[in-house]
C-alpha positions in Angstrom: 0.2 0.0 0.0 3.1 2.6 1.0 3.6 4.4 -2.6 7.6 4.1 -2.0 8.7 1.4 -4.9 11.6 0.2 -2.7 12.9 -1.9 -5.4 16.5 -3.2 -4.2 14.3 -4.9 -1.7 12.0 -6.8 -3.9 15.2 -7.8 -6.4 16.8 -9.4 -3.1 15.0 -12.0 -2.7 14.3 -12.6 -6.1 17.7 -12.3 -6.8 19.2 -13.8 -3.6 17.3 -17.7 -4.4 14.3 -18.8 -6.5 11.1 -18.8 -3.7 10.1 -22.5 -4.0 14.0 -23.4 -3.4 14.0 -24.4 -0.1 17.3 -24.8 0.3 19.2 -22.5 3.0 22.9 -23.3 1.5 24.8 -20.0 0.2 23.5 -18.7 -3.4 24.2 -16.8 -6.6 22.6 -13.5 -7.1 22.4 -14.0 -11.0 21.0 -16.7 -13.5 23.6 -17.2 -16.4 25.7 -20.7 -15.4 29.4 -20.3 -16.1 31.3 -23.0 -13.8 34.5 -22.6 -15.3 36.9 -22.5 -12.1 40.0 -20.5 -13.6 37.2 -17.4 -14.1 37.2 -17.9 -9.6 39.1 -15.6 -7.5 41.7 -16.8 -4.7 39.1 -16.0 -1.9 36.3 -17.7 -4.0 38.6 -21.0 -4.1 39.4 -20.7 -0.8 35.4 -20.6 0.3 34.9 -24.0 -2.2 36.2 -26.4 0.1 34.7 -29.7 -0.8 34.0 -31.2 -3.9 30.6 -31.8 -5.2 30.3 -35.3 -3.6 31.5 -34.8 -0.5 29.8 -34.3 2.8 30.5 -31.9 6.2 31.6 -33.8 9.3 29.0 -33.3 12.1 30.7 -30.3 13.4 31.4 -28.5 10.2 27.5 -29.0 9.4 26.3 -27.8 12.7 22.4 -26.5 13.0 22.9 -25.9 8.7 19.6 -26.3 7.4 21.9 -27.5 4.1 25.1 -28.7 3.8 24.8 -28.2 -0.6 27.7 -25.6 -1.5 27.5 -24.4 -5.0 29.5 -23.7 -6.8 30.1 -20.6 -7.8 30.1 -18.7 -11.1 30.7 -15.8 -12.6 29.7 -14.3 -16.0 31.8 -11.5 -18.4 29.4 -9.1 -17.6 29.7 -9.0 -13.8 33.6 -10.5 -13.6 34.6 -6.9 -12.7 32.8 -6.2 -10.1 34.8 -9.3 -8.2 37.9 -7.8 -8.0 38.4 -5.6 -5.1 37.9 -2.5 -4.3 35.4 -2.8 -7.7 31.9 -2.0 -6.4 31.7 1.5 -7.2 30.8 2.2 -10.8 28.5 5.1 -11.9 24.7 3.6 -11.9 24.5 4.7 -15.6 27.7 2.9 -17.0 27.7 -0.2 -14.9 28.7 -3.3 -15.7 25.7 -4.7 -14.5 22.8 -4.5 -17.1 20.4 -4.6 -14.6 22.0 -1.5 -12.6 22.2 0.1 -16.1 18.3 -0.5 -16.6 17.9 0.8 -13.3 19.8 3.9 -14.0 16.9 4.4 -17.1 14.7 4.4 -14.6 15.9 7.2 -12.5 16.4 9.3 -15.5 13.0 8.9 -16.7 11.0 9.2 -13.7 13.1 11.6 -10.6 13.2 14.6 -11.2 16.2 16.9 -9.9 15.6 18.2 -6.2 17.2 21.4 -6.9 14.7 24.1 -5.1 14.7 26.5 -7.9 12.5 23.9 -9.6 8.5 23.9 -9.1 6.9 20.7 -7.1 6.1 17.4 -8.7 5.2 15.3 -6.2 3.2 15.9 -2.9 5.8 16.6 0.1 5.5 14.1 2.9 8.0 16.4 5.0 6.3 18.9 7.8 9.3 21.1 6.4 8.4 24.1 4.2 10.7 23.4 1.5 11.6 26.2 -0.9 9.8 25.9 -4.0 11.2 27.8 -7.5 9.3 28.7 -10.7 11.9 26.4 -12.9 9.5 24.0 -14.9 10.6 20.3 -13.6 13.7 18.3 -14.9 14.7 14.5 -14.7 17.6 13.5 -13.2 19.9 13.0 -16.1 23.0 14.5 -14.0 25.1 11.7 -12.3 26.9 12.4 -9.0 30.6 11.9 -9.3 31.3 11.0 -5.5 28.1 8.5 -5.2 27.4 7.6 -9.4 23.4 7.8 -9.0 21.1 10.1 -11.5 20.0 13.0 -8.7 20.4 16.5 -10.8 19.1 17.8 -14.2 22.3 19.5 -14.6 26.3 19.9 -12.8 25.2 23.5 -12.4 22.4 22.3 -10.3 24.6 19.3 -8.5 27.0 22.4 -7.9 24.8 24.8 -6.6 23.0 22.2 -4.2 26.1 20.2 -3.2 26.1 21.5 0.3 22.7 19.7 1.1 23.7 16.8 -1.4 26.5 16.1 1.1 24.0 15.1 4.1 23.0 11.9 1.9 26.1 11.3 -0.3 28.1 9.1 1.3 25.2 6.6 1.6 24.0 6.6 -1.6 27.6 6.0 -2.5 27.2 3.1 0.0 24.2 1.9 -1.8 25.6 2.1 -5.0 28.5 -0.1 -3.8 25.9 -2.8 -2.1 23.6 -2.9 -4.7 26.8 -3.7 -7.3 27.6 -6.3 -4.4 24.5 -8.1 -4.9 24.7 -8.3 -9.0 28.6 -9.4 -8.7 28.1 -13.1 -9.0 30.1 -13.3 -5.8 29.8 -16.1 -3.2 27.8 -15.5 -0.2 27.9 -17.3 2.8 25.7 -14.5 5.1 23.3 -16.1 3.2 23.6 -19.9 5.1 20.9 -19.6 7.7 21.0 -22.0 11.3 18.1 -24.6 11.6 16.6 -25.3 14.8 17.7 -23.6 18.3 19.0 -26.0 20.1 17.5 -26.1 24.2 20.3 -25.7 26.1 21.3 -22.3 24.3 19.4 -19.3 24.6 18.9 -16.6 22.0 19.9 -12.9 22.8 17.8 -10.3 21.2 20.2 -7.6 22.5 20.9 -6.9 19.3 22.3 -7.9 16.1 25.4 -9.6 17.1 24.1 -10.6 20.1 21.5 -11.9 18.0 23.4 -13.8 15.5 26.0 -15.2 17.8 23.5 -16.6 20.3 21.4 -18.0 16.7 24.9 -19.9 15.7 24.8 -18.0 12.1 28.0 -18.2 10.4 30.5 -15.6 11.6 29.9 -12.3 9.6 33.2 -9.6 9.9 32.2 -7.9 6.9 30.2 -4.8 7.4 28.8 -5.2 3.6 27.8 -8.8 4.1 26.4 -7.8 7.5 23.9 -5.5 5.6 22.6 -7.7 3.3 21.9 -10.0 5.2 20.3 -8.1 8.1 18.2 -6.6 4.8 16.5 -10.0 4.4 16.4 -11.2 8.6 14.4 -7.6 9.5 11.3 -8.9 8.6 11.3 -12.2 10.7 13.9 -11.0 13.5 11.1 -7.9 13.6 8.1 -9.7 14.8 10.2 -12.4 16.7 12.2 -9.3 19.1 8.9 -8.0 20.0 6.7 -11.1 20.9 9.1 -13.2 21.9 9.9 -14.0 25.8 13.6 -13.2 25.5 12.5 -10.0 23.9 14.5 -6.6 24.4 11.7 -4.2 25.2 10.9 -4.2 28.8 8.6 -2.4 31.0 11.1 -0.5 32.7 12.3 2.4 32.6 13.4 3.3 29.1 12.1 0.1 28.0 9.8 1.3 26.2 6.9 -1.8 26.5 4.2 -0.4 27.8 1.9 -2.0 31.4 -1.3 -2.9 28.6 1.4 -4.0 25.9 2.9 -6.2 28.5 -0.9 -8.0 29.1 -1.3 -8.5 25.1 2.0 -9.9 24.8 2.2 -11.8 27.9 -1.1 -13.4 26.6 1.1 -14.4 23.2 4.0 -15.8 24.3 2.2 -17.7 26.6 1.4 -20.1 23.4 4.3 -19.5 21.9 6.7 -20.8 24.6 4.2 -24.0 25.7 5.6 -25.5 29.0 7.0 -28.6 28.7 4.3 -31.8 28.7 6.9 -34.5 27.8 6.6 -35.0 24.0 8.6 -38.1 21.9 8.8 -38.9 19.1 6.9 -42.3 19.4 3.1 -43.3 19.8 3.6 -42.5 23.8 4.9 -39.1 23.2 2.0 -38.0 21.3 0.5 -34.6 22.9 -2.4 -32.4 22.4 -0.6 -28.8 20.5 -2.0 -25.4 20.6 -3.6 -24.3 17.7 -1.3 -22.5 15.7 -0.5 -18.3 16.5 -1.8 -16.1 13.1 0.5 -13.6 12.4 -1.3 -11.3 9.7 1.0 -9.8 7.6 -1.2 -6.9 6.4 -0.6 -4.4 2.8 2.5 -7.0 2.3 4.7 -6.8 -0.6 8.1 -7.8 -0.8 7.8 -9.6 2.3 6.0 -12.1 0.9 8.6 -13.2 -2.1 10.9 -13.5 0.7 12.7 -16.8 0.6 10.9 -19.6 2.7 13.8 -20.4 4.9 14.6 -16.3 5.7 10.8 -16.6 7.4 11.4 -20.6 8.6 14.0 -18.6 11.3 10.7 -18.1 12.8 9.9 -21.1 13.6 13.4 -21.8 14.9 13.1 -19.0 17.5 9.6 -20.4 18.9 10.3 -24.3 18.0 7.2 -25.6 20.8 4.8 -23.4 18.3 2.6 -23.8 15.6 3.3 -20.5 12.9 0.9 -19.4 10.2 1.9 -16.2 8.2 -0.9 -14.8 6.5 -0.4 -12.5 3.7 -3.0 -9.9 3.1 -2.9 -7.0 0.4 -3.2 -6.2 -3.2 0.5 -6.8 -3.5 1.4 -9.5 -1.7 1.8 -11.8 -5.2 4.8 -9.1 -5.7 7.5 -10.6 -7.2 5.9 -14.4 -7.5 4.7 -14.6 -11.2 5.6 -18.4 -10.9 2.6 -18.5 -8.7 0.2 -16.9 -11.3 -3.0 -17.3 -12.2 -4.4 -17.2 -8.8 -6.9 -20.0 -7.6 -10.2 -19.4 -8.7 -12.9 -18.2 -5.7 -14.9 -20.9 -4.6 -17.4 -21.8 -2.1 -14.1 -23.8 -0.3 -11.8 -20.5 -1.0 -13.9 -17.4 -0.9 -10.7 -15.4 -1.4 -8.6 -17.5 -3.7 -6.2 -18.0 -0.7 -2.8 -19.9 -2.1 -1.5 -22.0 0.9 2.1 -23.6 1.3 1.7 -26.0 3.4 5.0 -27.6 3.0 7.3 -25.6 4.8 8.0 -28.0 7.9 5.5 -29.4 10.8 5.6 -25.9 12.3 5.0 -23.1 9.8 2.4 -22.4 7.1 1.8 -19.9 4.9 -1.3 -18.3 3.2 -1.6 -15.2 0.6 -4.6 -13.7 0.0 -5.0 -11.2 -2.9 -7.1 -8.9 -1.2 -7.9 -5.8 1.3 -8.0 -6.9 5.4 -11.5 -5.1 6.3 -13.4 -7.1 2.8 -12.4 -10.4 4.5 -13.4 -9.2 8.2 -16.9 -8.2 7.4 -17.0 -11.0 6.0 -16.2 -12.8 9.7 -13.2 -14.9 7.2 -11.3 -14.8 10.2 -13.3 -14.6 12.7 -12.7 -15.5 16.1 -9.7 -12.9 17.0 -8.0 -14.4 20.2 -5.3 -12.4 21.9 -3.5 -15.5 22.9 -3.2 -16.7 19.2 -3.3 -13.7 17.0 -1.2 -10.7 16.3 -1.0 -7.9 13.3 1.9 -7.1 11.6 1.9 -3.9 9.4 5.6 -3.8 7.7 5.8 0.3 6.6 2.2 0.7 5.8 2.3 4.1 5.0 -1.0 4.9 7.4 -0.9 8.6 7.0 1.1 8.9 3.3 -0.9 10.8 1.3 -1.1 8.5 -1.5 -2.0 5.7 0.5 -3.5 6.7 3.8 -7.2 6.3 2.0 -6.3 2.8 1.4 -6.0 2.4 5.8 -9.3 4.4 6.0 -11.8 1.1 6.3 -9.4 -1.3 8.1 -8.1 0.5 10.5 -11.2 0.4 12.6 -11.5 -3.6 12.2 -8.3 -4.0 13.5 -9.1 -1.7 16.8 -12.4 -3.9 17.4 -10.1 -7.2 17.0 -8.0 -6.2 20.7 -5.6 -7.7 19.4 -2.0 -6.4 19.4 -0.7 -4.1 16.2 2.8 -3.8 15.5 4.0 -1.1 12.8 6.9 -0.5 11.2 8.7 2.6 9.6 11.3 3.4 6.7 12.7 6.8 8.1 11.5 8.7 11.7 9.2 10.9 10.0 7.2 8.2 8.3 6.8 6.7 11.5 5.5 9.9 13.0 3.4 10.4 10.4 1.7 7.0 10.7 1.1 7.8 14.8 -0.1 11.4 14.1 -3.1 9.8 11.4 -3.6 6.9 14.1 -4.3 9.6 16.7 -5.8 11.9 14.3 -8.5 8.9 13.0 -8.9 7.0 16.4 -8.0 9.2 19.0 -9.2 7.5 22.5 -9.9 4.3 21.2 -6.6 2.9 21.6 -3.7 1.7 23.7 -0.1 2.1 23.0 1.8 -1.6 23.8 5.2 -0.3 22.7 6.2 3.2 22.5 7.6 4.6 19.2 11.3 4.0 18.8 14.3 2.7 16.5 13.8 -0.5 15.8 17.2 -3.0 17.4 16.6 -5.2 14.2 16.3 -3.1 11.6 17.9 -3.4 8.1 21.6 -2.1 8.2 21.3 -0.8 4.4 20.0 2.1 3.4 17.7 1.9 0.5 17.4 4.4 -2.4 13.7 5.4 -3.5 14.0 5.6 -7.7 11.6 8.1 -7.9 13.1 10.3 -5.4 16.6 9.6 -5.4 18.0 11.6 -2.8 15.4 10.0 -0.4 17.0 7.3 1.3 15.7 4.9 4.1 16.4 1.7 6.2 13.8 -1.4 5.9 11.9 -1.5 9.5 14.0 1.5 11.0 11.5 2.3 13.3 9.3 -0.2 15.8 5.9 1.1 17.4 2.9 -0.8 18.4 -0.7 -0.8 19.7 -3.6 -2.5 20.5 -7.8 -1.5 20.3 -8.8 0.0 23.8 -9.8 -2.3 26.4 -12.9 -0.6 27.6 -13.0 -2.2 31.4 -15.7 -2.0 33.5 -17.0 -3.5 37.0 -20.3 -5.3 36.3 -23.0 -6.4 38.0 -24.1 -9.9 35.9 -25.9 -12.4 39.2 -27.6 -11.7 42.3 -24.8 -13.2 44.6 -22.8 -11.2 47.4 -24.3 -7.6 48.5 -20.5 -6.2 46.5 -19.9 -9.0 44.5 -18.1 -7.2 41.3 -16.2 -8.5 39.0 -14.2 -6.5 36.2 -14.4 -7.5 32.8 -13.0 -6.4 29.4 -16.1 -5.1 26.8 -15.7 -3.3 23.2 -15.6 0.3 23.7 -19.2 2.1 23.2 -18.9 3.8 20.1 -20.7 7.2 20.4 -24.4 7.6 19.0 -26.3 11.1 17.2 -26.7 12.2 20.6 -23.9 11.2 23.1 -20.5 11.3 23.4 -17.6 9.2 24.5 -15.7 10.1 28.0 -12.8 8.5 29.4 -13.3 8.3 33.0 -10.2 9.8 35.3 -12.7 9.4 38.6 -16.2 8.2 39.6 -18.0 8.9 43.0 -19.8 6.2 45.2 -23.1 7.1 46.6 -25.8 5.4 48.6 -28.2 4.2 46.2 -24.7 3.1 44.1 -24.5 0.3 47.4 -28.6 0.0 47.8 -28.4 -0.7 43.5 -25.4 -3.2 44.0 -27.6 -5.1 47.4 -30.8 -5.5 44.6 -32.8 -2.7 47.5 -33.0 0.4 45.4 -36.5 0.7 43.5 -34.9 1.3 39.8 -32.6 -2.3 39.2 -31.4 -2.6 35.8 -31.1 -6.4 34.2 -28.5 -8.2 34.6 -25.6 -7.3 33.4 -25.3 -4.1 34.0 -22.1 -1.8 34.6 -22.5 0.2 38.3 -21.6 3.8 39.4 -23.4 6.8 38.3 -21.1 9.9 39.3 -17.9 9.9 36.7 -14.9 13.2 35.9 -13.2 12.6 32.5 -12.1 13.8 29.4 -13.9 14.2 25.8 -12.8 11.6 23.4 -15.5 11.6 20.9 -18.4 14.2 20.3 -21.9 12.6 18.9 -21.2 11.4 15.2 -24.0 13.1 13.3 -26.4 11.5 11.3 -26.5 14.0 8.4 -23.8 15.1 5.9 -23.5 18.1 7.0 -20.2 19.1 9.1 -21.3 21.8 10.2 -23.0 20.8 13.8 -21.9 22.2 16.6 -21.3 20.6 19.8 -21.4 22.5 23.7 -18.4 20.2 24.4 -15.3 19.1 22.1 -13.1 16.7 22.4 -10.4 17.1 25.4 -12.7 19.2 27.1 -12.9 18.1 30.7 -16.7 17.2 32.2 -18.5 15.9 34.8 -21.6 13.9 35.3 -23.7 11.4 35.6 -25.5 8.3 34.2 -25.8 4.3 34.6 -22.1 2.7 34.2 -19.4 5.3 35.3 -17.7 2.1 37.5 -15.6 2.0 34.1 -12.7 3.3 31.9 -15.3 4.8 29.3 -19.1 6.4 28.9 -20.9 7.6 27.1 -23.5 10.4 27.9 -25.8 12.7 26.6 -24.9 16.8 27.0 -27.8 17.7 29.2 -26.0 15.1 32.0 -22.5 16.7 31.6 -21.4 19.8 33.0 -17.7 21.7 32.5 -15.7 20.7 35.2 -14.6 24.1 36.9 -11.6 26.2 36.7 -8.8 24.8 39.2 -10.6 21.8 40.3 -9.4 18.2 40.4 -10.9 15.1 38.4 -11.7 13.7 42.4 -13.6 16.7 43.4 -15.4 17.3 39.7 -17.2 13.6 40.2 -18.3 14.2 43.5 -20.2 16.9 42.6 -22.9 15.9 40.3 -24.9 15.1 42.8 -24.3 16.4 45.9 -24.6 20.2 44.9 -27.8 20.3 43.5 -29.4 18.5 46.0 -28.2 20.5 48.9 -28.9 23.9 46.6 -32.2 22.8 45.5 -33.1 21.8 48.3 -31.9 24.6 50.3 -32.6 27.7 48.0 -35.4 26.1 45.7 -37.9 24.4 47.7 -36.7 25.8 51.2 -35.8 29.3 50.4 -33.5 29.9 53.1 -32.5 33.5 54.3 -29.7 35.2 55.9 -30.1 35.0 59.6 -32.0 31.8 59.7 -30.6 28.4 61.7 -30.2 25.6 59.4 -30.1 22.2 61.2 -28.0 19.7 58.7 -27.9 16.1 59.4 -25.0 13.7 58.4 -23.1 17.2 57.8 -20.0 15.4 57.3 -21.5 13.3 54.0 -21.2 14.7 50.9 -24.2 16.3 50.4 -23.9 17.7 54.2 -20.9 18.8 53.5 -22.5 20.7 50.4 -25.3 21.6 52.3 -23.4 23.6 54.8 -21.0 25.6 52.9 -24.5 26.7 51.1 -26.5 27.7 54.1 -24.0 29.6 55.0 -22.9 31.7 51.8 -26.7 32.1 51.5 -25.7 34.3 55.1 -27.5 31.3 57.4 -25.9 30.0 60.9 -25.3 26.0 60.7 -25.7 23.7 63.2 -24.4 20.2 62.1 -25.0 16.9 63.4 -22.1 14.2 62.8 -21.6 10.5 64.4 -17.6 11.0 65.1 -14.6 13.3 66.1 -13.1 13.5 63.4 -16.6 14.1 61.2 -17.2 16.6 63.7 -14.1 18.1 63.1 -14.0 18.1 59.2 -17.6 19.9 59.3 -16.1 23.0 61.6 -13.5 22.6 58.4 -16.4 23.8 55.7 -17.9 26.2 58.1 -20.3 25.1 60.5 -21.1 27.3 62.9 -21.7 24.9 65.6 -21.2 20.6 65.8 -23.0 18.0 67.9 -22.2 14.6 67.7 -25.7 13.1 67.5 -24.5 9.4 68.5 -24.4 10.8 72.4 -22.7 13.2 74.7 -19.4 14.7 73.2 -16.8 16.7 74.9 -16.2 18.8 71.8 -20.0 19.1 70.9 -20.5 22.8 70.8 -23.8 22.5 73.5 -23.8 19.8 76.2 -27.3 18.3 77.9 -25.7 15.6 79.9 -22.8 13.5 79.3 -24.9 10.2 78.6 -27.4 9.9 76.5 -29.0 6.8 74.2 -28.7 9.4 71.3 -31.3 11.2 71.4 -30.1 14.1 73.0 -28.7 16.4 70.8 -32.4 17.4 70.3 -32.0 19.5 73.4 -28.3 20.4 72.5 -29.9 22.1 68.9 -32.8 24.1 71.5 -30.5 25.2 73.9 -27.6 26.8 71.3 -31.1 28.5 69.7 -31.8 29.4 73.5 -28.4 30.7 74.4 -27.9 32.5 70.9 -30.5 33.1 69.2 -33.9 36.1 70.4 -37.2 36.4 68.6 -40.6 35.3 68.9 -40.7 31.3 68.4 -37.3 30.8 67.9 -36.4 28.4 70.4 -35.6 26.2 67.2 -33.6 25.8 63.8 -36.3 27.3 60.8 -34.8 24.4 58.4 -33.7 20.8 58.9 -32.0 19.6 56.3 -31.9 15.7 56.3 -30.5 13.2 54.1 -31.0 10.6 57.0 -33.7 10.0 58.4 -34.7 11.8 61.6 -37.4 14.0 60.8 -39.6 13.1 63.8 -37.0 13.4 66.4 -36.4 17.1 64.6 -39.9 18.3 64.9 -38.9 18.4 68.6 -36.2 21.2 68.1 -37.5 23.6 65.5 -39.0 26.9 65.1 -42.1 28.6 64.3 -42.9 28.1 60.3 -39.8 25.7 60.4 -39.3 23.8 56.9 -38.2 20.3 56.8 -36.6 19.3 54.1 -36.6 15.4 53.1 -33.7 14.3 51.1 -33.2 10.4 51.7 -33.3 8.0 53.9 -29.6 6.9 54.5 -30.2 4.9 58.1 -32.6 2.3 55.8 -36.0 3.1 57.8 -38.6 4.9 56.4 -40.3 7.1 58.9 -43.8 7.8 60.7 -44.1 11.5 61.5 -46.8 12.0 64.2 -48.8 15.1 61.8 -49.9 16.7 65.2 -46.1 18.0 66.2 -46.3 19.9 62.0 -49.9 21.6 62.8 -48.5 22.8 66.2 -45.5 24.7 64.7 -46.9 25.7 61.5 -44.0 23.4 60.0 -44.1 22.5 56.3 -42.1 19.6 55.5 -41.1 19.2 52.0 -39.7 16.2 49.9 -36.7 17.0 47.4 -36.5 14.1 43.8 -33.3 16.1 42.2 -33.1 13.7 40.0 -36.4 14.0 38.5 -36.3 17.4 38.2 -35.3 17.1 34.7 -37.9 15.1 33.1 -40.9 17.9 35.2 -38.6 21.2 35.6 -35.7 21.3 33.3 -35.3 25.6 33.8 -34.9 24.8 37.6 -32.4 22.6 36.5 -30.6 25.4 34.1 -31.2 28.2 37.6 -29.6 25.7 40.1 -26.2 24.9 38.2 -25.9 28.5 37.4 -26.4 29.1 40.8 -23.9 26.7 42.3 -20.5 27.8 39.8 -21.4 31.9 41.1 -20.8 29.9 44.3 -17.6 27.9 42.8 -16.6 31.2 41.0 -17.0 33.3 44.1 -15.2 30.6 46.0 -17.7 30.0 48.4 -17.6 26.3 47.2 -15.3 23.9 47.0 -14.9 19.6 46.4 -15.7 17.6 49.4 -13.3 14.3 48.2 -12.6 12.1 50.8 -8.9 12.7 51.5 -8.1 9.9 54.5 -7.9 7.4 52.4 -7.3 6.6 48.2 -9.0 4.2 46.5 -7.1 3.9 42.6 -8.3 1.3 40.1 -11.5 -0.7 39.7 -10.4 -3.0 41.3 -10.6 -0.8 44.4 -14.6 0.3 44.2 -15.9 -2.9 46.2 -13.8 -1.2 49.3 -14.9 2.4 48.1 -18.2 0.6 49.0 -17.8 -0.9 51.8 -16.0 2.3 53.4 -19.1 4.3 52.3 -21.1 1.6 53.9 -19.5 1.5 56.9 -20.2 5.1 57.5 -16.6 5.9 58.8 -15.8 8.3 55.8 -16.5 11.5 55.3 -17.8 13.8 52.1 -17.6 12.4 48.9 -15.9 8.8 48.8 -14.1 8.6 44.8 -12.5 6.4 42.9 -9.4 7.1 41.1 -9.9 5.2 37.7 -5.7 4.6 37.0 -5.2 6.2 33.2 -4.4 3.7 30.4 -0.8 4.1 28.5 -1.4 7.1 25.5 0.8 8.8 23.2 
């Protein structure tokens, strides 16, 4: 799919050996046959140490797939290249007809890079390169230093010489390497070792340690090293990521992320199975796991590599079965001998070409089609993280000429939730791909391997024949990602009271009215506890995701059903929001615009996660329903709870005097810190209570303490009590004993778990109003009141009269701590709003 031709890559496998020849012996890279020993150099004669019918000793043939040695031959054309230090030649005057044809191709298609010419191709660089007004001109002038046609004239070459110097030496190296390939010399570096002995461990630190521990023949020549790594970079790059001895780790600087460790551990479990006592006889037969499928998408040159190169994968995973699957419209490039393709039949609907005689461990299948087409047909379904991974060699995801071909494929890849490994020609090529993925699928993927240089990149540089000044290395960079796994705490049966399990679910997709939110913090409420225990009035069908309140970041806006792009949304991607909807104990959630509000400036996600329920409940009760006025006295029960602390702050902001009740010394201290004027321990006398009526009591003496405080500190007819009672607990019956004339009693909830029966004569005697508040229904019946309440809350926040109430004595981190947080809430030993911080996933 990538527009880069990479002709040298495609020539290499086709010239190195015939595709169906599975001998791994050294091969000659030309087709002429000339066995005249007089034409051989001294070095070549030394390399042929055995006669035709000779055999190797056990020591000399150790671990080599084939011991056959082909006698080197040389043609008159390539004889000049075989002389020492005679590999550099100008392309157009090369001794090799292959190189001369390549020079002609470059001159016909490449254009002069001098800045005075007009651009002929879309730039792939982010730099603003200057362009002139001269018409494009073909590259007819060969640089005398590197021998490749680059400029249209000697004048332009000299004028741009300083810029050319940056790549001149590298291009000269490419020139010599290309001539080396067609020289007809003996290539001992293409002798590949066989299976790895169990007593020897592969070291994947770098190319040197890998080749040594895999027992390759010693390579003491840099050019030979470049040639062999150009071939081996493909299987070794894959192995370096998925092998249990991978050089990429979760340690600092190791580039592997925690999510990457999770995914690769699953794959490695299958690739490195435990020993089961297998043997070669009937008794030694054991069941084997299904093959690991490695999907190579957008396959081009890599699909035509000699199969002994790909067999190196099986030697690195000797106990696993591997199925390589090449997919892409160019996957049959350089495989002309296999045409015509098989017919598409019901048994083979996509015309797959199967190679199953590569040994007992490997099978290679090739499909000339797009992956998303086969995925939509569920041809490879199901995908399993223990058995599947994707490999994209230089995909050009973000390249202007090929990105459109990946538009339909990328979402399908993310749906599979299995690792996707990508490489790039250069750092810029890889960065462009990453940027494109982020733009197209922001928030929908986890990074498994941080982007960086590939330890097993090709050491050989390659030339782009359409732009010879553009040099690159095969698989220079590597990174990996995977569709984001959506974790949630689910309730799937009626079992224990807090029996929740964490599940991996498909990431939800926003609809025409929903935003996709990444949750950073989630609040806990008593109705969450009741719902999980099956005691709440609204019980969703099993399985359901628990939790209601959340705060996080917008990952995606609603998907509009119309073709118009002018739809405007209140929130954009990246905005910090809080809200409430079913399913907040998860990493992601869908929410409508009506259920969301912007996180106040300078507020943390943890404080914002506890704002949606507590603040409007308290503001709506005290201001909208009770119409609190300056100078009035307000009694707040459970004042150290989430709604209680909100009520204390709102009442104080409106000029009221606040009496707070709490059940412990710590909670009384917190109530004071949030502004309560007086605090009382409603569980009995306390040395820290602001009014005392006996040090011992049954818990009911708090009413006398309230009356004593009012009698002592306020005056006026009938003012021997409070004006407003804010009750989220269920203490209305007792509160009637300490209210003033025309008092308003707010029924907020029944946290004590008991619904009271009230003596109505007490309501009559003091002209009392008992007012209920069901804040959740205001959105259905009084939407305008909801807007008014939130405006009032945000005004108090801006004025500094209202702050977050998140419980700070203990931290709850991760979905696995949800049950612990709910237990802490149910024990009533906490204060404020108990919030769970959801761990953030690895991101670019």
